[in-house]
All heavy atoms as TSV, in Angstrom:
chain	resi	resn	atom	element	x	y	z
A	1	MET	N	N	-16.889	41.168	64.584
A	1	MET	CA	C	-16.528	41.046	63.190
A	1	MET	C	C	-16.594	39.565	62.804
A	1	MET	O	O	-16.070	38.708	63.527
A	1	MET	CB	C	-15.120	41.608	63.005
A	1	MET	CG	C	-14.624	41.660	61.582
A	1	MET	SD	S	-15.483	42.800	60.513
A	1	MET	CE	C	-14.455	44.188	60.383
A	2	PRO	N	N	-17.215	39.231	61.687
A	2	PRO	CA	C	-17.323	37.823	61.289
A	2	PRO	C	C	-15.979	37.272	60.801
A	2	PRO	O	O	-15.089	38.017	60.405
A	2	PRO	CB	C	-18.329	37.869	60.143
A	2	PRO	CG	C	-18.172	39.225	59.569
A	2	PRO	CD	C	-17.859	40.129	60.735
A	3	GLU	N	N	-15.869	35.982	60.832
A	3	GLU	CA	C	-14.687	35.315	60.288
A	3	GLU	C	C	-14.833	35.220	58.769
A	3	GLU	O	O	-15.943	35.235	58.238
A	3	GLU	CB	C	-14.542	33.918	60.898
A	3	GLU	CG	C	-14.307	33.916	62.396
A	3	GLU	CD	C	-13.014	34.622	62.795
A	3	GLU	OE1	O	-12.024	34.529	62.044
A	3	GLU	OE2	O	-13.001	35.248	63.874
A	4	ILE	N	N	-13.716	35.085	58.076
A	4	ILE	CA	C	-13.747	35.039	56.608
A	4	ILE	C	C	-14.590	33.871	56.114
A	4	ILE	O	O	-15.354	34.008	55.150
A	4	ILE	CB	C	-12.314	34.983	56.039
A	4	ILE	CG1	C	-11.622	36.319	56.304
A	4	ILE	CG2	C	-12.324	34.671	54.544
A	4	ILE	CD1	C	-10.171	36.377	55.906
A	5	GLY	N	N	-14.502	32.727	56.786
A	5	GLY	CA	C	-15.302	31.560	56.387
A	5	GLY	C	C	-16.795	31.805	56.481
A	5	GLY	O	O	-17.570	31.341	55.650
A	6	GLU	N	N	-17.209	32.547	57.508
A	6	GLU	CA	C	-18.636	32.869	57.675
A	6	GLU	C	C	-19.112	33.777	56.547
A	6	GLU	O	O	-20.211	33.593	56.011
A	6	GLU	CB	C	-18.862	33.538	59.021
A	6	GLU	CG	C	-18.587	32.632	60.194
A	6	GLU	CD	C	-18.538	33.349	61.519
A	6	GLU	OE1	O	-18.109	34.522	61.567
A	6	GLU	OE2	O	-18.935	32.733	62.517
A	7	VAL	N	N	-18.289	34.749	56.187
A	7	VAL	CA	C	-18.648	35.658	55.098
A	7	VAL	C	C	-18.722	34.889	53.784
A	7	VAL	O	O	-19.656	35.061	52.998
A	7	VAL	CB	C	-17.645	36.832	54.998
A	7	VAL	CG1	C	-17.918	37.678	53.768
A	7	VAL	CG2	C	-17.691	37.676	56.257
A	8	ALA	N	N	-17.767	34.003	53.551
A	8	ALA	CA	C	-17.761	33.197	52.325
A	8	ALA	C	C	-19.028	32.343	52.228
A	8	ALA	O	O	-19.594	32.185	51.141
A	8	ALA	CB	C	-16.517	32.310	52.280
A	9	ARG	N	N	-19.469	31.812	53.351
A	9	ARG	CA	C	-20.686	30.991	53.356
A	9	ARG	C	C	-21.917	31.817	53.003
A	9	ARG	O	O	-22.797	31.357	52.265
A	9	ARG	CB	C	-20.843	30.331	54.727
A	9	ARG	CG	C	-21.568	29.027	54.654
A	9	ARG	CD	C	-21.375	28.183	55.853
A	9	ARG	NE	N	-21.823	28.868	57.060
A	9	ARG	CZ	C	-21.496	28.491	58.273
A	9	ARG	NH1	N	-20.739	27.443	58.464
A	9	ARG	NH2	N	-21.941	29.148	59.314
A	10	ILE	N	N	-21.997	33.042	53.520
A	10	ILE	CA	C	-23.129	33.920	53.206
A	10	ILE	C	C	-23.130	34.291	51.727
A	10	ILE	O	O	-24.173	34.268	51.065
A	10	ILE	CB	C	-23.088	35.194	54.090
A	10	ILE	CG1	C	-23.334	34.846	55.548
A	10	ILE	CG2	C	-24.082	36.240	53.591
A	10	ILE	CD1	C	-24.679	34.222	55.837
A	11	VAL	N	N	-21.958	34.633	51.190
A	11	VAL	CA	C	-21.854	34.990	49.773
A	11	VAL	C	C	-22.277	33.803	48.913
A	11	VAL	O	O	-23.019	33.963	47.935
A	11	VAL	CB	C	-20.426	35.467	49.428
A	11	VAL	CG1	C	-20.248	35.617	47.925
A	11	VAL	CG2	C	-20.137	36.791	50.122
A	12	ASP	N	N	-21.842	32.604	49.258
A	12	ASP	CA	C	-22.233	31.404	48.526
A	12	ASP	C	C	-23.745	31.205	48.577
A	12	ASP	O	O	-24.373	30.889	47.567
A	12	ASP	CB	C	-21.516	30.190	49.105
A	12	ASP	CG	C	-21.795	28.919	48.326
A	12	ASP	OD1	O	-21.537	28.899	47.107
A	12	ASP	OD2	O	-22.280	27.944	48.937
A	13	PHE	N	N	-24.349	31.399	49.759
A	13	PHE	CA	C	-25.800	31.263	49.908
A	13	PHE	C	C	-26.531	32.265	49.011
A	13	PHE	O	O	-27.484	31.918	48.323
A	13	PHE	CB	C	-26.214	31.475	51.365
A	13	PHE	CG	C	-27.697	31.399	51.576
A	13	PHE	CD1	C	-28.310	30.182	51.808
A	13	PHE	CD2	C	-28.485	32.540	51.528
A	13	PHE	CE1	C	-29.684	30.102	51.997
A	13	PHE	CE2	C	-29.852	32.467	51.714
A	13	PHE	CZ	C	-30.453	31.242	51.940
A	14	ILE	N	N	-26.080	33.517	49.024
A	14	ILE	CA	C	-26.710	34.555	48.196
A	14	ILE	C	C	-26.628	34.174	46.725
A	14	ILE	O	O	-27.612	34.275	45.991
A	14	ILE	CB	C	-26.066	35.930	48.457
A	14	ILE	CG1	C	-26.403	36.408	49.868
A	14	ILE	CG2	C	-26.517	36.955	47.413
A	14	ILE	CD1	C	-25.632	37.641	50.318
A	15	ARG	N	N	-25.455	33.734	46.295
A	15	ARG	CA	C	-25.278	33.349	44.889
A	15	ARG	C	C	-26.189	32.192	44.494
A	15	ARG	O	O	-26.758	32.186	43.404
A	15	ARG	CB	C	-23.824	32.979	44.629
A	15	ARG	CG	C	-22.911	34.184	44.612
A	15	ARG	CD	C	-21.469	33.771	44.410
A	15	ARG	NE	N	-20.612	34.941	44.325
A	15	ARG	CZ	C	-19.322	34.916	44.565
A	15	ARG	NH1	N	-18.719	33.787	44.912
A	15	ARG	NH2	N	-18.608	36.020	44.461
A	16	LYS	N	N	-26.342	31.209	45.368
A	16	LYS	CA	C	-27.151	30.033	45.052
A	16	LYS	C	C	-28.649	30.290	45.128
A	16	LYS	O	O	-29.417	29.726	44.346
A	16	LYS	CB	C	-26.812	28.886	46.004
A	16	LYS	CG	C	-25.500	28.238	45.722
A	16	LYS	CD	C	-25.263	27.092	46.689
A	16	LYS	CE	C	-23.933	26.411	46.405
A	16	LYS	NZ	N	-23.650	25.361	47.400
A	17	HIS	N	N	-29.088	31.110	46.089
A	17	HIS	CA	C	-30.518	31.210	46.368
A	17	HIS	C	C	-31.159	32.556	46.063
A	17	HIS	O	O	-32.388	32.632	45.956
A	17	HIS	CB	C	-30.781	30.866	47.841
A	17	HIS	CG	C	-30.341	29.491	48.214
A	17	HIS	ND1	N	-31.016	28.354	47.854
A	17	HIS	CD2	C	-29.258	29.072	48.904
A	17	HIS	CE1	C	-30.390	27.285	48.318
A	17	HIS	NE2	N	-29.302	27.708	48.963
A	18	LEU	N	N	-30.382	33.620	45.950
A	18	LEU	CA	C	-31.000	34.941	45.817
A	18	LEU	C	C	-30.699	35.668	44.509
A	18	LEU	O	O	-31.476	36.537	44.113
A	18	LEU	CB	C	-30.589	35.833	47.002
A	18	LEU	CG	C	-30.979	35.309	48.384
A	18	LEU	CD1	C	-30.485	36.260	49.467
A	18	LEU	CD2	C	-32.475	35.107	48.487
A	19	VAL	N	N	-29.601	35.341	43.846
A	19	VAL	CA	C	-29.264	36.034	42.603
A	19	VAL	C	C	-30.372	35.806	41.578
A	19	VAL	O	O	-30.844	34.691	41.384
A	19	VAL	CB	C	-27.896	35.573	42.056
A	19	VAL	CG1	C	-27.655	36.096	40.649
A	19	VAL	CG2	C	-26.785	36.034	42.986
A	20	GLY	N	N	-30.821	36.884	40.970
A	20	GLY	CA	C	-31.896	36.826	39.990
A	20	GLY	C	C	-33.277	37.071	40.581
A	20	GLY	O	O	-34.241	37.261	39.847
A	21	LYS	N	N	-33.395	37.082	41.894
A	21	LYS	CA	C	-34.680	37.321	42.558
A	21	LYS	C	C	-34.900	38.826	42.729
A	21	LYS	O	O	-33.964	39.605	42.792
A	21	LYS	CB	C	-34.709	36.660	43.937
A	21	LYS	CG	C	-34.415	35.192	43.930
A	21	LYS	CD	C	-35.649	34.387	43.685
A	21	LYS	CE	C	-35.311	32.941	43.482
A	21	LYS	NZ	N	-35.734	32.022	44.444
A	22	THR	N	N	-36.157	39.209	42.824
A	22	THR	CA	C	-36.531	40.603	43.032
A	22	THR	C	C	-36.912	40.815	44.486
A	22	THR	O	O	-37.614	39.993	45.076
A	22	THR	CB	C	-37.717	40.977	42.117
A	22	THR	OG1	O	-37.308	40.761	40.760
A	22	THR	CG2	C	-38.119	42.422	42.287
A	23	LEU	N	N	-36.455	41.921	45.055
A	23	LEU	CA	C	-36.766	42.254	46.448
A	23	LEU	C	C	-38.188	42.805	46.519
A	23	LEU	O	O	-38.452	43.914	46.065
A	23	LEU	CB	C	-35.771	43.288	46.978
A	23	LEU	CG	C	-34.310	42.850	46.976
A	23	LEU	CD1	C	-33.411	44.010	47.357
A	23	LEU	CD2	C	-34.108	41.683	47.922
A	24	ALA	N	N	-39.097	42.029	47.075
A	24	ALA	CA	C	-40.498	42.442	47.180
A	24	ALA	C	C	-40.669	43.520	48.243
A	24	ALA	O	O	-41.456	44.452	48.069
A	24	ALA	CB	C	-41.384	41.241	47.503
A	25	SER	N	N	-39.950	43.389	49.345
A	25	SER	CA	C	-40.000	44.409	50.392
A	25	SER	C	C	-38.660	44.421	51.112
A	25	SER	O	O	-37.952	43.420	51.154
A	25	SER	CB	C	-41.129	44.140	51.385
A	25	SER	OG	O	-40.861	42.973	52.135
A	26	VAL	N	N	-38.315	45.574	51.648
A	26	VAL	CA	C	-37.043	45.753	52.346
A	26	VAL	C	C	-37.333	46.424	53.675
A	26	VAL	O	O	-38.092	47.389	53.736
A	26	VAL	CB	C	-36.077	46.628	51.510
A	26	VAL	CG1	C	-34.798	46.892	52.270
A	26	VAL	CG2	C	-35.799	45.970	50.170
A	27	LYS	N	N	-36.745	45.910	54.740
A	27	LYS	CA	C	-36.895	46.501	56.072
A	27	LYS	C	C	-35.507	46.840	56.600
A	27	LYS	O	O	-34.618	45.996	56.598
A	27	LYS	CB	C	-37.576	45.532	57.043
A	27	LYS	CG	C	-38.972	45.134	56.628
A	27	LYS	CD	C	-39.915	46.288	56.732
A	27	LYS	CE	C	-41.303	45.856	56.313
A	27	LYS	NZ	N	-42.119	46.966	55.908
A	28	ALA	N	N	-35.319	48.061	57.024
A	28	ALA	CA	C	-34.045	48.503	57.595
A	28	ALA	C	C	-34.323	49.355	58.816
A	28	ALA	O	O	-35.226	50.180	58.813
A	28	ALA	CB	C	-33.252	49.304	56.564
A	29	GLN	N	N	-33.552	49.139	59.849
A	29	GLN	CA	C	-33.680	49.925	61.069
A	29	GLN	C	C	-32.702	51.092	60.977
A	29	GLN	O	O	-31.540	50.909	60.636
A	29	GLN	CB	C	-33.352	49.063	62.283
A	29	GLN	CG	C	-33.529	49.774	63.592
A	29	GLN	CD	C	-33.338	48.829	64.773
A	29	GLN	OE1	O	-33.354	47.616	64.623
A	29	GLN	NE2	N	-33.148	49.393	65.933
A	30	HIS	N	N	-33.180	52.297	61.299
A	30	HIS	CA	C	-32.305	53.454	61.193
A	30	HIS	C	C	-31.154	53.342	62.186
A	30	HIS	O	O	-31.339	53.019	63.347
A	30	HIS	CB	C	-33.059	54.763	61.435
A	30	HIS	CG	C	-32.183	55.957	61.209
A	30	HIS	ND1	N	-31.827	56.350	59.949
A	30	HIS	CD2	C	-31.560	56.778	62.069
A	30	HIS	CE1	C	-31.018	57.409	60.043
A	30	HIS	NE2	N	-30.847	57.678	61.327
A	31	ASP	N	N	-29.961	53.583	61.680
A	31	ASP	CA	C	-28.746	53.583	62.495
A	31	ASP	C	C	-27.911	54.765	62.040
A	31	ASP	O	O	-27.487	54.820	60.885
A	31	ASP	CB	C	-27.992	52.269	62.289
A	31	ASP	CG	C	-26.746	52.157	63.160
A	31	ASP	OD1	O	-26.163	53.197	63.532
A	31	ASP	OD2	O	-26.346	51.017	63.453
A	32	GLU	N	N	-27.699	55.697	62.922
A	32	GLU	CA	C	-26.973	56.923	62.575
A	32	GLU	C	C	-25.563	56.620	62.071
A	32	GLU	O	O	-25.056	57.330	61.191
A	32	GLU	CB	C	-26.911	57.851	63.799
A	32	GLU	CG	C	-26.508	59.254	63.471
A	32	GLU	CD	C	-27.486	59.972	62.541
A	32	GLU	OE1	O	-28.696	59.728	62.606
A	32	GLU	OE2	O	-27.007	60.800	61.730
A	33	ASN	N	N	-24.937	55.564	62.568
A	33	ASN	CA	C	-23.596	55.193	62.110
A	33	ASN	C	C	-23.592	54.721	60.658
A	33	ASN	O	O	-22.591	54.847	59.969
A	33	ASN	CB	C	-22.987	54.114	62.992
A	33	ASN	CG	C	-22.661	54.614	64.371
A	33	ASN	OD1	O	-22.246	55.750	64.542
A	33	ASN	ND2	N	-22.869	53.768	65.361
A	34	VAL	N	N	-24.691	54.162	60.220
A	34	VAL	CA	C	-24.780	53.651	58.848
A	34	VAL	C	C	-25.349	54.704	57.910
A	34	VAL	O	O	-24.739	55.037	56.895
A	34	VAL	CB	C	-25.650	52.373	58.795
A	34	VAL	CG1	C	-25.838	51.911	57.363
A	34	VAL	CG2	C	-25.039	51.285	59.646
A	35	PHE	N	N	-26.499	55.241	58.233
A	35	PHE	CA	C	-27.196	56.136	57.320
A	35	PHE	C	C	-26.845	57.608	57.506
A	35	PHE	O	O	-26.851	58.370	56.549
A	35	PHE	CB	C	-28.713	55.950	57.448
A	35	PHE	CG	C	-29.161	54.563	57.090
A	35	PHE	CD1	C	-29.589	53.686	58.070
A	35	PHE	CD2	C	-29.138	54.121	55.788
A	35	PHE	CE1	C	-29.998	52.405	57.754
A	35	PHE	CE2	C	-29.543	52.849	55.446
A	35	PHE	CZ	C	-29.973	51.980	56.429
A	36	GLY	N	N	-26.544	57.998	58.714
A	36	GLY	CA	C	-26.271	59.408	58.996
A	36	GLY	C	C	-25.035	59.933	58.298
A	36	GLY	O	O	-24.996	61.085	57.865
A	37	LYS	N	N	-24.031	59.104	58.159
A	37	LYS	CA	C	-22.774	59.531	57.544
A	37	LYS	C	C	-22.902	59.783	56.047
A	37	LYS	O	O	-22.097	60.503	55.473
A	37	LYS	CB	C	-21.680	58.511	57.814
A	37	LYS	CG	C	-21.299	58.451	59.280
A	37	LYS	CD	C	-20.183	57.476	59.534
A	37	LYS	CE	C	-19.854	57.479	61.018
A	37	LYS	NZ	N	-18.772	56.581	61.343
A	38	VAL	N	N	-23.884	59.195	55.417
A	38	VAL	CA	C	-24.060	59.386	53.973
A	38	VAL	C	C	-25.261	60.273	53.655
A	38	VAL	O	O	-25.613	60.446	52.493
A	38	VAL	CB	C	-24.170	58.033	53.232
A	38	VAL	CG1	C	-22.869	57.280	53.311
A	38	VAL	CG2	C	-25.306	57.197	53.766
A	39	GLY	N	N	-25.887	60.809	54.685
A	39	GLY	CA	C	-26.988	61.752	54.481
A	39	GLY	C	C	-28.276	61.150	53.962
A	39	GLY	O	O	-28.984	61.769	53.172
A	40	THR	N	N	-28.601	59.950	54.394
A	40	THR	CA	C	-29.859	59.327	53.986
A	40	THR	C	C	-30.537	58.735	55.224
A	40	THR	O	O	-30.143	59.004	56.342
A	40	THR	CB	C	-29.623	58.270	52.884
A	40	THR	OG1	O	-30.883	57.868	52.358
A	40	THR	CG2	C	-28.866	57.066	53.394
A	41	SER	N	N	-31.553	57.931	55.022
A	41	SER	CA	C	-32.282	57.324	56.138
A	41	SER	C	C	-32.637	55.882	55.789
A	41	SER	O	O	-32.545	55.469	54.627
A	41	SER	CB	C	-33.569	58.106	56.409
A	41	SER	OG	O	-34.452	57.970	55.308
A	42	ALA	N	N	-33.055	55.144	56.794
A	42	ALA	CA	C	-33.478	53.769	56.567
A	42	ALA	C	C	-34.687	53.728	55.637
A	42	ALA	O	O	-34.777	52.863	54.765
A	42	ALA	CB	C	-33.806	53.091	57.897
A	43	ALA	N	N	-35.599	54.681	55.780
A	43	ALA	CA	C	-36.791	54.721	54.928
A	43	ALA	C	C	-36.414	54.935	53.459
A	43	ALA	O	O	-36.968	54.292	52.563
A	43	ALA	CB	C	-37.739	55.817	55.397
A	44	GLU	N	N	-35.472	55.808	53.202
A	44	GLU	CA	C	-35.025	56.058	51.825
A	44	GLU	C	C	-34.304	54.834	51.267
A	44	GLU	O	O	-34.475	54.484	50.099
A	44	GLU	CB	C	-34.107	57.285	51.772
A	44	GLU	CG	C	-33.693	57.683	50.390
A	44	GLU	CD	C	-34.853	58.075	49.477
A	44	GLU	OE1	O	-35.900	58.535	49.974
A	44	GLU	OE2	O	-34.694	57.907	48.243
A	45	PHE	N	N	-33.511	54.179	52.098
A	45	PHE	CA	C	-32.821	52.946	51.710
A	45	PHE	C	C	-33.845	51.883	51.300
A	45	PHE	O	O	-33.705	51.246	50.247
A	45	PHE	CB	C	-31.965	52.468	52.880
A	45	PHE	CG	C	-31.208	51.200	52.625
A	45	PHE	CD1	C	-30.031	51.206	51.897
A	45	PHE	CD2	C	-31.670	49.998	53.149
A	45	PHE	CE1	C	-29.328	50.028	51.677
A	45	PHE	CE2	C	-30.965	48.825	52.932
A	45	PHE	CZ	C	-29.797	48.834	52.194
A	46	GLU	N	N	-34.875	51.693	52.129
A	46	GLU	CA	C	-35.932	50.723	51.824
A	46	GLU	C	C	-36.604	51.057	50.506
A	46	GLU	O	O	-36.822	50.175	49.668
A	46	GLU	CB	C	-36.964	50.711	52.944
A	46	GLU	CG	C	-36.457	50.163	54.253
A	46	GLU	CD	C	-37.444	50.353	55.394
A	46	GLU	OE1	O	-38.482	51.029	55.205
A	46	GLU	OE2	O	-37.175	49.835	56.493
A	47	LYS	N	N	-36.937	52.309	50.315
A	47	LYS	CA	C	-37.627	52.759	49.099
A	47	LYS	C	C	-36.794	52.488	47.846
A	47	LYS	O	O	-37.316	52.021	46.827
A	47	LYS	CB	C	-37.930	54.251	49.222
A	47	LYS	CG	C	-38.647	54.845	48.050
A	47	LYS	CD	C	-38.884	56.330	48.291
A	47	LYS	CE	C	-39.382	57.016	47.042
A	47	LYS	NZ	N	-39.464	58.458	47.219
A	48	GLN	N	N	-35.498	52.768	47.924
A	48	GLN	CA	C	-34.631	52.604	46.762
A	48	GLN	C	C	-34.367	51.136	46.408
A	48	GLN	O	O	-34.167	50.812	45.234
A	48	GLN	CB	C	-33.298	53.325	46.991
A	48	GLN	CG	C	-33.415	54.822	47.022
A	48	GLN	CD	C	-33.915	55.399	45.711
A	48	GLN	OE1	O	-33.503	54.986	44.640
A	48	GLN	NE2	N	-34.830	56.347	45.803
A	49	LEU	N	N	-34.374	50.245	47.392
A	49	LEU	CA	C	-34.079	48.836	47.115
A	49	LEU	C	C	-35.305	48.001	46.760
A	49	LEU	O	O	-35.177	46.991	46.067
A	49	LEU	CB	C	-33.373	48.201	48.307
A	49	LEU	CG	C	-31.905	48.567	48.468
A	49	LEU	CD1	C	-31.301	47.821	49.651
A	49	LEU	CD2	C	-31.114	48.270	47.224
A	50	THR	N	N	-36.477	48.390	47.219
A	50	THR	CA	C	-37.687	47.627	46.944
A	50	THR	C	C	-37.926	47.562	45.437
A	50	THR	O	O	-37.903	48.566	44.749
A	50	THR	CB	C	-38.896	48.243	47.664
A	50	THR	OG1	O	-38.643	48.225	49.066
A	50	THR	CG2	C	-40.174	47.468	47.379
A	51	GLY	N	N	-38.129	46.342	44.928
A	51	GLY	CA	C	-38.380	46.131	43.510
A	51	GLY	C	C	-37.126	45.912	42.678
A	51	GLY	O	O	-37.215	45.609	41.499
A	52	LYS	N	N	-35.959	46.009	43.283
A	52	LYS	CA	C	-34.702	45.802	42.555
A	52	LYS	C	C	-34.371	44.317	42.496
A	52	LYS	O	O	-34.733	43.540	43.361
A	52	LYS	CB	C	-33.543	46.538	43.234
A	52	LYS	CG	C	-33.723	48.019	43.339
A	52	LYS	CD	C	-33.541	48.673	42.002
A	52	LYS	CE	C	-33.417	50.157	42.194
A	52	LYS	NZ	N	-34.288	50.988	41.515
A	53	LYS	N	N	-33.661	43.918	41.432
A	53	LYS	CA	C	-33.252	42.537	41.249
A	53	LYS	C	C	-31.824	42.357	41.759
A	53	LYS	O	O	-30.960	43.203	41.530
A	53	LYS	CB	C	-33.318	42.164	39.773
A	53	LYS	CG	C	-33.050	40.691	39.502
A	53	LYS	CD	C	-33.205	40.353	38.053
A	53	LYS	CE	C	-34.683	40.156	37.786
A	53	LYS	NZ	N	-34.945	39.519	36.498
A	54	ILE	N	N	-31.572	41.252	42.440
A	54	ILE	CA	C	-30.238	40.945	42.941
A	54	ILE	C	C	-29.411	40.414	41.776
A	54	ILE	O	O	-29.736	39.382	41.182
A	54	ILE	CB	C	-30.293	39.925	44.089
A	54	ILE	CG1	C	-31.083	40.514	45.251
A	54	ILE	CG2	C	-28.880	39.527	44.526
A	54	ILE	CD1	C	-31.329	39.570	46.387
A	55	ALA	N	N	-28.336	41.137	41.443
A	55	ALA	CA	C	-27.516	40.803	40.282
A	55	ALA	C	C	-26.374	39.850	40.625
A	55	ALA	O	O	-25.921	39.095	39.766
A	55	ALA	CB	C	-26.952	42.077	39.665
A	56	GLY	N	N	-25.897	39.875	41.851
A	56	GLY	CA	C	-24.780	39.015	42.218
A	56	GLY	C	C	-24.312	39.317	43.625
A	56	GLY	O	O	-24.882	40.159	44.319
A	57	ALA	N	N	-23.269	38.631	44.038
A	57	ALA	CA	C	-22.676	38.840	45.356
A	57	ALA	C	C	-21.170	38.679	45.226
A	57	ALA	O	O	-20.693	37.833	44.472
A	57	ALA	CB	C	-23.227	37.839	46.363
A	58	GLY	N	N	-20.445	39.510	45.954
A	58	GLY	CA	C	-18.996	39.437	45.924
A	58	GLY	C	C	-18.430	39.562	47.317
A	58	GLY	O	O	-19.129	39.899	48.271
A	59	GLN	N	N	-17.130	39.300	47.426
A	59	GLN	CA	C	-16.473	39.321	48.727
A	59	GLN	C	C	-15.045	39.805	48.576
A	59	GLN	O	O	-14.364	39.488	47.607
A	59	GLN	CB	C	-16.463	37.907	49.318
A	59	GLN	CG	C	-15.687	37.790	50.602
A	59	GLN	CD	C	-15.536	36.353	51.055
A	59	GLN	OE1	O	-16.063	35.447	50.451
A	59	GLN	NE2	N	-14.791	36.149	52.120
A	60	GLN	N	N	-14.604	40.599	49.533
A	60	GLN	CA	C	-13.197	40.994	49.655
A	60	GLN	C	C	-12.866	40.879	51.132
A	60	GLN	O	O	-13.288	41.718	51.930
A	60	GLN	CB	C	-12.982	42.422	49.158
A	60	GLN	CG	C	-11.555	42.932	49.301
A	60	GLN	CD	C	-10.614	42.237	48.325
A	60	GLN	OE1	O	-10.966	41.997	47.178
A	60	GLN	NE2	N	-9.440	41.897	48.806
A	61	GLY	N	N	-12.177	39.827	51.510
A	61	GLY	CA	C	-11.873	39.602	52.911
A	61	GLY	C	C	-13.148	39.411	53.722
A	61	GLY	O	O	-13.971	38.570	53.398
A	62	LYS	N	N	-13.329	40.238	54.765
A	62	LYS	CA	C	-14.503	40.123	55.624
A	62	LYS	C	C	-15.654	41.002	55.179
A	62	LYS	O	O	-16.657	41.126	55.868
A	62	LYS	CB	C	-14.120	40.459	57.065
A	62	LYS	CG	C	-13.208	39.436	57.695
A	62	LYS	CD	C	-12.962	39.743	59.149
A	62	LYS	CE	C	-12.103	38.670	59.784
A	62	LYS	NZ	N	-11.965	38.862	61.219
A	63	TYR	N	N	-15.543	41.625	54.015
A	63	TYR	CA	C	-16.604	42.487	53.493
A	63	TYR	C	C	-17.285	41.790	52.327
A	63	TYR	O	O	-16.648	41.098	51.530
A	63	TYR	CB	C	-16.011	43.819	53.002
A	63	TYR	CG	C	-15.362	44.613	54.096
A	63	TYR	CD1	C	-13.997	44.549	54.315
A	63	TYR	CD2	C	-16.135	45.414	54.940
A	63	TYR	CE1	C	-13.400	45.272	55.337
A	63	TYR	CE2	C	-15.551	46.139	55.972
A	63	TYR	CZ	C	-14.183	46.054	56.153
A	63	TYR	OH	O	-13.608	46.766	57.166
A	64	PHE	N	N	-18.599	41.954	52.237
A	64	PHE	CA	C	-19.316	41.401	51.082
A	64	PHE	C	C	-20.338	42.411	50.601
A	64	PHE	O	O	-20.760	43.309	51.308
A	64	PHE	CB	C	-19.948	40.050	51.405
A	64	PHE	CG	C	-21.162	40.086	52.283
A	64	PHE	CD1	C	-22.433	40.098	51.723
A	64	PHE	CD2	C	-21.035	40.064	53.664
A	64	PHE	CE1	C	-23.547	40.111	52.543
A	64	PHE	CE2	C	-22.145	40.071	54.478
A	64	PHE	CZ	C	-23.409	40.100	53.909
A	65	TRP	N	N	-20.735	42.274	49.330
A	65	TRP	CA	C	-21.706	43.179	48.711
A	65	TRP	C	C	-22.586	42.381	47.791
A	65	TRP	O	O	-22.333	41.266	47.448
A	65	TRP	CB	C	-21.004	44.312	47.963
A	65	TRP	CG	C	-20.042	43.826	46.937
A	65	TRP	CD1	C	-20.305	43.585	45.603
A	65	TRP	CD2	C	-18.670	43.466	47.133
A	65	TRP	NE1	N	-19.181	43.123	44.992
A	65	TRP	CE2	C	-18.156	43.037	45.896
A	65	TRP	CE3	C	-17.815	43.474	48.213
A	65	TRP	CZ2	C	-16.849	42.611	45.716
A	65	TRP	CZ3	C	-16.510	43.067	48.027
A	65	TRP	CH2	C	-16.038	42.635	46.797
């Protein structure tokens, strides 16, 4: 599990360098713990995110989005 400072640094980086950019391509490795529980796949995740614009980044403790 990352430390709160590490997560804060990543969120800051995303805000400074990625917000407003469009995802040209997305690569995700299938992981049953991540995708299986919600009934989707890495391929579907990639398909849905490709071409989307990054609107922002947020943090709550050690979690970020």
